[in-house]
Each structure stands twice: as structure tokens, then as C-alpha cells.
C-alpha positions in Angstrom: 187.1 155.4 40.8 184.9 152.4 40.7 184.4 150.6 37.5 180.8 150.5 36.1 180.2 146.8 37.1 181.3 147.5 40.7 179.2 150.7 40.9 176.2 148.7 39.7 176.7 146.0 42.2 177.1 148.6 45.0 174.0 150.4 43.9 171.9 147.2 43.6 173.0 145.3 46.6 170.9 147.2 49.2 167.7 146.8 47.2 168.3 143.1 46.6 169.0 142.4 50.2 165.9 144.4 51.2 163.8 142.4 48.8 165.1 139.1 50.1 164.3 140.2 53.7 160.8 141.2 52.7 160.2 138.0 51.0 161.4 136.1 54.1 159.2 138.1 56.4 156.1 137.7 54.2 156.7 134.0 54.0 156.9 133.7 57.8 153.7 135.8 58.2 151.9 133.4 55.8 153.2 130.5 57.8 152.0 131.9 61.0 148.6 132.7 59.6 148.3 129.1 58.3 149.4 127.7 61.7 146.9 129.9 63.5 144.1 128.8 61.2 145.1 125.1 61.7 145.1 125.7 65.5 141.6 127.1 65.4 140.4 124.2 63.3 142.0 121.7 65.7 140.5 123.3 68.7 137.0 123.3 67.1 137.4 119.6 66.1 138.5 118.7 69.6 135.6 120.6 71.2 133.1 118.9 68.9 134.6 115.5 69.6 134.5 116.0 73.3 130.9 117.3 73.2 129.8 114.4 71.1 131.5 111.9 73.5 129.5 113.4 76.4 126.3 113.1 74.5 127.0 109.5 73.7 127.6 108.8 77.4 124.3 110.3 78.3 122.3 108.5 75.7 124.0 105.1 75.8 124.2 102.3 78.5 124.3 103.4 82.2 127.6 105.1 82.3 128.8 107.7 84.7 129.8 111.2 83.7 131.3 113.7 86.1 132.1 117.4 85.5 134.4 118.7 88.1 136.9 121.5 88.9 140.5 120.5 88.5 141.2 121.0 92.2 138.5 118.4 93.1 139.1 116.0 90.3 141.0 113.2 92.1 139.0 113.3 95.3 135.8 113.2 93.4 137.0 110.3 91.3 138.0 108.4 94.4 134.4 108.8 95.8 132.9 107.7 92.5 135.2 104.6 92.7 133.8 103.7 96.1 130.2 104.0 94.7 131.1 101.9 91.8 131.6 98.7 93.8 127.9 98.6 94.8 126.4 99.8 91.4 128.2 99.3 88.2 132.0 98.7 88.5 132.7 98.2 84.9 130.8 101.3 83.8 132.6 103.5 86.3 136.0 102.1 85.3 135.3 103.0 81.7 134.3 106.5 82.6 137.2 107.1 85.0 139.6 106.1 82.3 138.1 108.7 80.0 137.7 111.3 82.7 141.3 112.7 82.3 140.8 113.0 78.5 137.6 115.0 78.9 138.8 117.3 81.7 140.1 120.1 79.5 137.0 120.2 77.3 134.8 120.1 80.3 136.7 122.9 82.0 136.4 125.1 78.9 132.7 124.3 78.6 132.1 125.5 82.2 134.1 128.6 81.7 131.7 129.5 78.9 128.8 129.1 81.2 130.4 131.3 83.8 130.9 128.5 86.3 127.3 128.9 87.4 127.1 125.4 88.8 129.4 122.5 89.5 127.2 119.7 88.0 127.2 116.0 88.0 125.1 113.8 85.8 124.2 110.1 85.8 121.8 108.0 83.8 120.9 105.6 86.6 119.8 102.1 86.1 116.2 101.4 85.6 114.3 101.3 88.9 113.4 97.6 88.6 117.1 96.7 88.7 117.8 98.5 91.9 115.8 96.1 94.1 117.8 93.1 92.9 121.1 94.8 93.7 119.7 96.1 97.0 118.7 92.7 98.4 122.3 91.5 98.1 123.6 94.2 100.4 123.3 94.3 104.2 119.8 95.4 105.1 119.4 98.9 106.4 116.7 101.3 107.2 116.4 105.1 107.1 118.1 107.3 109.6 116.7 107.1 113.1 115.1 110.5 112.9 112.9 109.4 110.0 111.8 106.1 111.5 109.1 107.4 113.9 106.5 109.4 111.9 103.9 111.2 114.0 100.9 109.2 112.8 102.6 106.0 113.9 103.4 107.1 117.4 99.9 108.6 117.7 98.5 105.1 117.4 100.2 104.2 120.6 102.8 101.9 119.0 105.8 101.3 121.1 108.8 103.5 120.5 110.8 100.6 119.2 108.2 99.6 116.6 109.8 101.3 113.6 113.2 100.4 115.0 112.3 96.7 115.2 114.4 96.2 112.1 117.5 96.8 114.2 116.6 93.9 116.5 116.2 91.8 113.4 119.7 92.7 112.2 118.7 95.8 110.2 120.9 98.6 111.6 120.3 102.3 111.0 122.9 103.9 108.8 124.3 107.4 108.5 125.1 108.8 105.1 128.8 108.5 104.0 130.6 111.0 101.8 130.3 108.6 98.9 126.6 108.2 99.4 126.1 111.9 99.5 128.0 112.3 96.3 125.9 109.5 94.8 122.8 111.3 95.9 123.8 114.5 94.3 124.7 112.7 91.1 121.3 111.0 90.9 119.4 114.1 91.8 120.0 115.8 88.5 117.9 114.6 85.5 118.0 116.2 82.1 115.2 116.2 79.6 117.3 114.1 77.2 117.4 111.2 79.7 114.0 111.5 81.5 110.7 111.2 79.7 107.3 111.2 81.6 105.8 107.7 81.8 102.1 107.3 80.9 101.8 103.5 80.8 101.3 102.7 84.5 100.0 99.9 86.6 99.3 100.5 90.3 98.4 97.6 92.6 95.9 99.2 95.0 96.4 97.5 98.3 94.1 97.9 101.3 94.4 100.4 104.1 97.7 101.8 102.7 96.8 105.3 101.5 96.3 103.8 98.1 93.1 105.8 97.5 95.1 109.0 97.6 97.5 107.5 95.0 94.5 106.4 92.9 93.3 110.1 92.9 96.8 111.2 91.7 96.7 108.7 88.8 93.1 109.6 88.0 94.0 113.3 87.8 97.1 112.7 85.8 95.4 110.5 83.3 92.2 112.7 83.0 94.2 115.9 82.4 96.1 114.2 79.5 93.2 112.3 78.0 94.7 108.9 78.8 92.7 105.7 78.8 92.0 103.8 82.0 91.5 100.1 82.4 88.3 100.3 84.3 86.2 97.5 85.8 83.6 95.8 83.7 80.0 96.9 84.0 80.8 100.0 86.0 82.1 98.1 89.0 84.4 100.0 91.4 86.8 97.0 91.7 88.2 94.5 89.3 86.1 91.7 90.7 88.2 91.5 93.9 88.8 89.2 95.7 89.0 86.9 92.7 92.3 86.6 90.9 92.4 89.2 88.2 91.5 88.2 84.6 91.9 90.4 81.6 88.2 90.2 80.7 87.3 92.0 83.9 88.3 95.2 82.2 85.7 97.1 80.2 86.5 97.2 76.5 88.8 94.1 76.4 86.3 91.5 75.4 84.5 93.8 73.1 87.8 95.2 71.7 86.3 98.7 71.9 89.5 100.0 73.4 92.8 99.7 71.5 95.2 100.8 74.1 95.1 101.2 77.9 97.4 103.6 79.7 96.6 103.3 83.4 95.2 100.5 85.6 94.8 101.2 89.3 91.6 99.7 90.8 91.5 97.0 93.4 92.3 93.5 92.2 94.1 90.4 93.4 97.2 90.5 91.3 98.0 88.2 88.4 100.9 89.4 86.3 100.2 87.3 83.3 96.6 88.6 83.0 97.6 92.2 83.6 100.2 91.9 80.9 97.4 91.0 78.4 95.8 94.4 79.0 98.7 96.8 79.6 101.6 97.6 77.2 105.0 96.0 77.5 106.7 99.2 78.7 104.2 99.6 81.6 105.6 100.8 84.9 104.5 98.6 87.8 104.3 99.9 91.4 102.5 99.4 94.6 102.5 100.5 98.3 102.9 98.8 101.6 102.0 99.8 105.2 103.4 98.7 108.5 101.3 95.5 109.4 100.8 96.8 112.9 99.2 100.1 112.0 97.4 98.5 109.1 95.9 95.7 111.3 94.5 98.4 113.7 92.9 100.2 110.7 91.5 97.0 109.2 89.9 95.9 112.4 88.0 99.2 112.6 87.0 99.4 109.0 86.1 95.7 108.4 84.5 95.1 111.8 81.5 93.4 110.2 83.5 90.5 108.6 83.0 87.1 110.3 86.5 87.0 111.7 86.0 90.3 113.7 82.2 90.3 114.2 82.1 88.5 117.5 85.2 90.0 119.1 85.1 93.1 121.2 88.7 94.3 120.6 91.7 93.6 118.4 93.5 92.0 121.3 90.6 89.7 121.9 90.7 88.6 118.3 94.5 88.1 118.3 94.3 86.0 121.5 91.7 83.7 120.0 92.5 83.9 116.3 94.6 80.7 116.3 91.5 78.8 117.4 88.5 80.6 115.8 89.8 82.0 112.5 88.4 80.2 109.5 90.2 81.1 106.2 87.4 79.5 104.1 84.7 81.9 105.3 84.1 84.8 102.8 85.9 88.1 103.5 88.0 86.7 106.3 91.1 87.2 104.1 91.0 90.9 105.2 92.0 89.7 108.7 95.1 87.7 107.8 98.2 88.8 105.8 96.1 91.0 103.5 99.2 92.4 101.8 100.3 88.9 100.7 96.7 88.2 99.6 96.5 91.3 97.4 99.8 90.5 95.7 98.3 87.1 94.8 100.0 84.8 97.4 98.5 82.4 99.8 97.9 84.4 102.9 97.3 81.5 105.3 100.8 81.3 106.8 101.3 81.4 110.5 104.4 82.4 112.4 105.2 78.8 113.3 104.7 77.5 109.7 107.8 75.4 108.8 108.2 76.9 105.4 107.4 80.4 106.4 110.9 81.8 105.5 110.8 80.0 102.2 107.4 81.3 101.3 108.4 84.8 102.3 111.5 84.7 100.2 109.5 83.4 97.2 106.9 86.2 97.6 109.6 88.9 97.9 111.4 87.6 94.8 108.2 87.5 92.8 107.3 91.1 93.8 110.8 92.3 92.9 110.5 90.6 89.6 107.1 92.0 88.7 107.2 95.5 90.2 109.6 98.4 89.5 108.9 100.2 92.7 107.3 99.5 96.1 106.4 102.6 98.2 105.9 102.8 102.0 102.8 104.4 103.5 104.5 105.7 106.6 106.7 107.9 104.5 104.0 109.0 102.1 105.6 112.3 101.1 109.0 110.7 100.5 107.2 108.0 98.5 105.6 110.6 96.3 109.0 112.2 95.6 110.5 108.8 94.8 107.5 108.1 92.5 108.0 111.5 90.8 111.5 110.7 90.0 110.8 107.2 88.8 108.0 108.4 86.5 109.8 111.6 85.5 106.8 113.7 86.6 106.6 117.2 88.0 106.0 118.1 91.7 102.5 119.3 90.7 101.7 115.8 89.4 102.1 114.1 92.8 100.5 116.7 95.0 97.4 115.5 96.9 95.1 115.7 99.8 94.5 112.6 102.0 91.4 110.7 100.9 89.4 108.1 102.7 91.2 109.0 105.9 89.7 108.2 109.3 89.0 110.8 111.9 91.1 110.8 115.0 88.1 109.7 117.1 88.2 106.3 115.5 91.9 105.6 116.0 92.7 103.5 119.0 96.0 103.3 120.8 97.6 99.8 121.0 99.2 98.1 123.9 102.9 97.4 123.6 102.5 93.7 123.4 99.7 94.0 120.8 102.3 95.0 118.2 104.2 91.7 118.7 100.9 89.8 118.5 100.1 91.4 115.2 103.6 90.7 113.8 103.2 87.1 114.7 99.7 86.8 113.3 100.7 88.6 110.0 104.1 87.0 109.9 104.2 86.9 106.1 103.2 90.5 105.7 105.7 91.5 108.3 108.6 89.9 106.4 107.5 91.4 103.1 107.3 94.8 104.7 110.7 94.6 106.4 112.4 93.8 103.1 110.7 96.5 101.1 111.2 99.1 103.8 114.9 98.4 103.3 114.9 98.6 99.5 112.8 101.7 99.7 115.7 103.6 101.4 118.2 102.1 99.0 116.2 103.5 96.1 116.0 106.9 97.9 119.8 107.0 98.1 120.3 105.8 94.5 117.6 107.7 92.7 117.2 110.9 94.7 119.5 111.2 97.6 118.6 112.2 101.2 119.5 115.8 101.0 117.6 116.3 97.7 114.7 114.2 99.2 114.5 116.6 102.2 114.4 119.6 99.9 111.7 118.2 97.6 109.5 116.9 100.5 109.6 120.4 101.9 108.6 121.8 98.5 105.8 119.3 98.2 104.4 120.2 101.6 104.5 123.9 100.9 102.6 123.3 97.6 100.0 121.2 99.4 99.6 123.9 102.1 99.1 126.5 99.4 96.5 124.4 97.6 94.7 123.7 100.9 94.5 127.4 101.6 93.0 128.2 98.2 90.9 125.1 97.7 89.4 124.1 101.0 86.8 126.1 102.9 87.8 124.7 106.3 91.5 124.4 105.5 91.4 120.6 106.0 89.4 117.4 106.3 86.0 117.4 108.1 83.6 114.7 109.3 81.1 113.5 106.7 78.2 115.2 108.5 79.8 118.6 107.8 80.3 118.0 104.0 77.9 120.3 102.1 78.1 118.7 98.7 76.6 115.2 98.8 78.6 114.3 95.7 81.8 114.8 97.6 81.0 112.6 100.6 83.2 109.6 100.9 81.8 106.1 101.3 81.3 105.1 105.0 81.8 101.6 106.1 82.4 99.7 109.4 83.1 101.6 112.6 85.4 104.1 110.8 84.4 107.7 110.2 85.8 108.6 106.8 86.5 112.3 106.4 86.1 114.5 103.3 86.4 118.1 102.3 84.4 121.2 101.5 85.4 123.4 98.5 86.1 127.1 99.1 83.2 128.9 97.5 85.3 132.0 96.6 87.4 130.5 93.8 87.2 131.0 90.0 85.8 128.3 87.7 89.2 126.9 86.5 90.6 126.7 90.1 87.3 125.0 91.2 87.8 122.2 88.6 91.3 121.6 89.7 90.4 121.6 93.4 87.3 119.4 92.9 89.5 116.7 91.3 91.8 116.8 94.3 89.0 116.0 96.8 86.7 113.7 94.7 86.3 110.4 96.5 87.2 107.1 94.8 83.8 105.8 93.9 82.5 109.1 92.4 85.7 109.6 90.4 85.7 106.1 89.1 82.0 106.5 88.1 82.8 109.8 86.3 85.7 108.4 84.3 83.7 105.4 83.3 81.0 107.7 82.0 83.5 109.8 80.1 85.2 106.7 78.6 82.1 104.7 77.8 79.2 107.1 77.5 76.8 104.7 75.8 77.4 101.9 78.3 77.1 104.3 81.2 73.7 105.5 79.8 72.6 101.8 79.5 73.6 101.1 83.1 71.6 104.1 84.3 68.6 102.8 82.5 69.0 99.3 84.0 69.4 100.9 87.4 66.1 102.7 87.1 64.3 99.6 85.8 65.7 97.1 88.4 65.2 98.9 91.7 63.7 102.4 91.4 62.7 102.3 95.1 66.4 102.0 96.1 67.3 105.3 94.4 67.9 107.3 97.6 70.6 109.7 98.5 71.8 108.1 101.8 75.6 108.5 102.5 77.2 109.3 99.1 74.3 108.1 97.0 76.6 105.4 95.7 75.1 102.7 97.9 71.7 102.9 96.2 73.3 102.7 92.8 75.3 99.6 93.8 72.2 97.8 95.1 70.3 98.8 92.0 73.0 97.1 89.8 73.1 94.0 91.9 70.7 91.9 89.8 72.7 92.8 86.6 76.0 91.9 88.3 74.5 88.6 89.5 74.0 87.5 86.0 77.5 88.7 84.9 79.3 87.0 87.7 77.5 83.6 87.2 78.5 83.7 83.5 82.1 84.6 84.3 82.6 82.0 87.1 80.5 79.2 85.6 83.4 76.8 86.2 82.8 76.8 90.0 82.2 73.4 91.3 78.6 73.6 92.3 75.7 76.1 92.8 76.6 76.5 96.5 80.1 77.6 95.6 78.7 79.9 92.9 76.4 81.6 95.3 79.2 82.1 97.8 81.4 83.6 95.1 78.5 85.9 94.1 77.9 87.1 97.7 81.6 87.6 98.3 82.0 89.7 95.1 78.9 91.7 95.7 79.9 92.7 99.2 83.4 93.4 98.2 82.2 95.6 95.3 79.6 97.5 97.4 82.0 97.9 100.4 85.0 99.4 98.6 87.9 99.6 100.9 89.0 103.0 102.2 92.7 103.3 101.3 
């Protein structure tokens, strides 16, 4: 028989052991719960840090961020490294070093989104820096299939015209895998990195489809109640062909306008004077056209200028231009290197000029310094997509109908040797065009990408076709004699027949307003915006018009010609006061006549 102490121990041992075990199990459970909570907190902190790092990359300096599946990580990184050597090597190195760290968080982030898309984002460099980098690379042009637009070949230009760059050392390239990746990266823009630009300067060059772009800018600004830097005293041009001065803009001298958003009327460019009018963050762009096609158009439109007046054909002028062309005669600048002239350079440069290459290089460098983007008329739809991306606009913002376009009857085919004559005669323009045709395609690759460009051009054309079907009675442009509304007739000048449009009568009021803006010619639209912006001055000008020449108030052509003649006396006084520093009265009279004719005979494109 056990003694009482032993019996007590025997009876108590199981319960004590059980208690110890229970305490041990509970302690472990508490530890596991604590560890689980800590793990959740760590995961949450890690996710937050990774998300914040991605946001910092998107909003900081131009760094590259890629989100990829694990199976494509290293191949994608290799392609990005290839791109880095031509763009921003240091930025890509930094991101590649952090790519492995962010991979887990990125993978989890895409799992939560259901792997809907495999995305890539890049905050690309500002457009004005692309040209500088592009000019250091080997020159190239677009793929061969893009180099021969229908409207170029329809002029009778030789098949090698657009491919002339190849003969000059500019070879056509095919896209590489790295360039395709780069295109995809740059095609995606988020709202956090892309904000629509409203401060815009457009240098309106002659015969380059610039009137269509002017209409785009007018519609964009009018719909958003932006302020235009319009010509003084209701002019249609900013005192072209004189070098631009800030006081040529209505509201500058009187200080009645505090801020200007858009400037886009014809001028001879002077950056320092434009900068006095436009804000510091203004986006500068312009458009060029192939000098051969442009010269054919200029010869038809400006047939009455002294340089062309006595010649029967363009070939005849080119054959005798070296002997008979006089650069000092008014309006003859239209006939020689007009692109260089509009950009503010000396246009009197022949192909055999000793310093031609140096002058061309200086002009190109100045344009690249002053302009963020140069478009190409032959690729107008592609140019509008590129502009859309540069300005962060929508597709609807860049849709348009061709304005101030000639009918096919006034387009004349050119002989094969005529193209070479034109390129020699306009040697400065030709070199400027070659360079910016190259940088244009570099910008397409960098900012949009060729595949994305094809898709968006297709979308733009579909939208334009849809608008034409709903807006236009005849489905397209018609000769001026067939335009029913006199207020929608474009200005006619020279031997060209400038087409216009008829509105579809079966549209509602809101649609009519939208469609009417799309087809309003340049002179009428400028006049309307001036009236909206300066109603009191517009009323004053109308009163002066009635007082000066009531007998000239007729409705021939667009009705604008009579108004221009009626304002001539008032303009005469203004011009003499503005250009009182001219050497003598004869020079003053010549300047007056030059300006009056240039103002009344606004160029078509």
C-alpha cells in the first residue's frame, strides 16, 4: 500500500503534465499568430514600397520601367539594353539594376489585375531633345513602302524621287526587334505623365497643308476658349513677308490681352520676338513639304509674281532662273527656297554657293534648337498622329478635312529631269527637307512606334470618313462654283482652283456647328475669331470699311477681297507708322505694296 505522499504524487502527476503540455501548446499558438501577423505586415510594407518606387520612376527623370512575365524577363531586358545605347544609357542601367528587385511585386500586381495585359511604360524624353540625338545617328528614312504616297506619284514625279535620300546616303531601314519593343514602350502614355498642351506656336509655311493644321488649332482653341495671338488690325497674316515683331499681334501694344495660348498665322519667323508674346512653356512646331512638289504648287498659285509672270512653264523658269531671277523684286521670295525664307533665313543660296553646306547646317541647327517638332506634308496623317502624341491630344482633336486644296485639273505632271532642276534651284530647302524627313521617322519610332502608328492612322482615317459621311453633302471637296454658301468659299488666287465643301443639310444644329468649323476657310475663320476676341475693335473696323470704300463692298469670290481693299487705306497708315525706319519714301512705298499684296493674297496652304 502506497504511502499518502506517493499516492498524492501519483494522482497529481497526470494533471500537472497535462497542464504543462497545454501551456506549451498555447504558447506556440500565440507565437504562430504573432509570426503570421508580422508576415502580413511585412508583405503589406513591401507591396507599398514597391508601388511607391514605381510611382517615383514614372514621375521623376526619364527612367525606364518595364513590367514583364518571368519567362520573358531576361530577353526583354536584353532588348531594352540595346535600346539604351541610342537613348539614355545611364537611365536604363539604373532601372535594369532595380528590375530584379521589383519583379516579385510587379508579378503580384499583375496577378491581381487578372493578367489582362502585359504592359510597358516609359516616360520618354521631351520631343525637342529627340532631334539632337537623332542627328548624331546614321540618317535613315521610313520603310520603302511608305516613301511613295499616291499624291506624290500623281504629280508625275520620278519613282526614285522619295528614295533620293538613298542615293545621298540615307538608306531605308527595316524595324529591328529592339525598335519594335521601343515602339511598344513609347506607345503607352498614362494620364499621370501626359497632360494636354495648350500653349502652342505653329509656324505656318507656304504650300505645305498648313491651312489644314491652322483649322485644327483654331477648332481646338475655340472649343476651349483659348486666346489666339491674331494679326493687328484684322489682318490675315502677321505682316508677312517682314520679319515678325511682337507688336504685330493685336492686344500686345495696348496690353489688352494678358496671356496668349496659340499663335499660328503666316509670319517670317523670329524666335526672340515670338518669345515676347508666347509663354515660356510654349510648344513650337512647323511642317515641311518636298521641295519638288511644293515648287510645282507654288508656280501655279503664285503665277502672277514677277519671277513667274513672263514664263510659260516651270521648266522654262528653271532653265532661265539663274539669269533672270531678281531677289530684290517684291514677292520673288516665293520662287526661291521659300521654306528657308519662312523660317527666317536668307533664301538666296544657289547649289554652287561655296558655303551652301555650312549655311544649311546652321539653318538645321537653328530649327532644331527653336522647334520641338517638324512635320512632313507627304505623310500628313502620320504627322497628325505624331502631333497628337506630342501634344497629348485625342484623336478627335487632330481630325480634319483638307482645306485650300487644289483640284486635280490644276495639277501638272513633271518631267523626270524637272525634279533635279528644282532640287538644284532650291538647294537650301532640299537639304533642310532631307534632314527633317530623317528626324521625323526617328521621332515616329521613339514616340509612337511603326505598328502603333499604322493602327492610329487607320483609326484617324476611319473617323474622317465617318465625319465626311455625316457632314458633307457631296461626300468630299467640290470646285468653288459648286459651293452653295458664299461664306464657305475659299479664297481663289493665281491659276489654281481651290476647292471647298458643302454642308449636309440634314444634320442637327449641334452637328452642324461642329461640321461647319471643319470646313471654314482660313480667312473667314480668322475674321470670326478676331470678332469674338476683340468685338469692339471688329465693330470699329467694320465702320471704317463702310466709310473708306462702300463701292467696293461686293460679294465676289468669298467676299473677303472687297473687305481687304476697303481696309487698305487704314493699313497704309499703320504700315508707314510701323516701318518708319525704312531708308526712304521709295523703300517705304515698296514695303507697303509688298505687305498689301501679301495680306490680300493669302497663301493657300
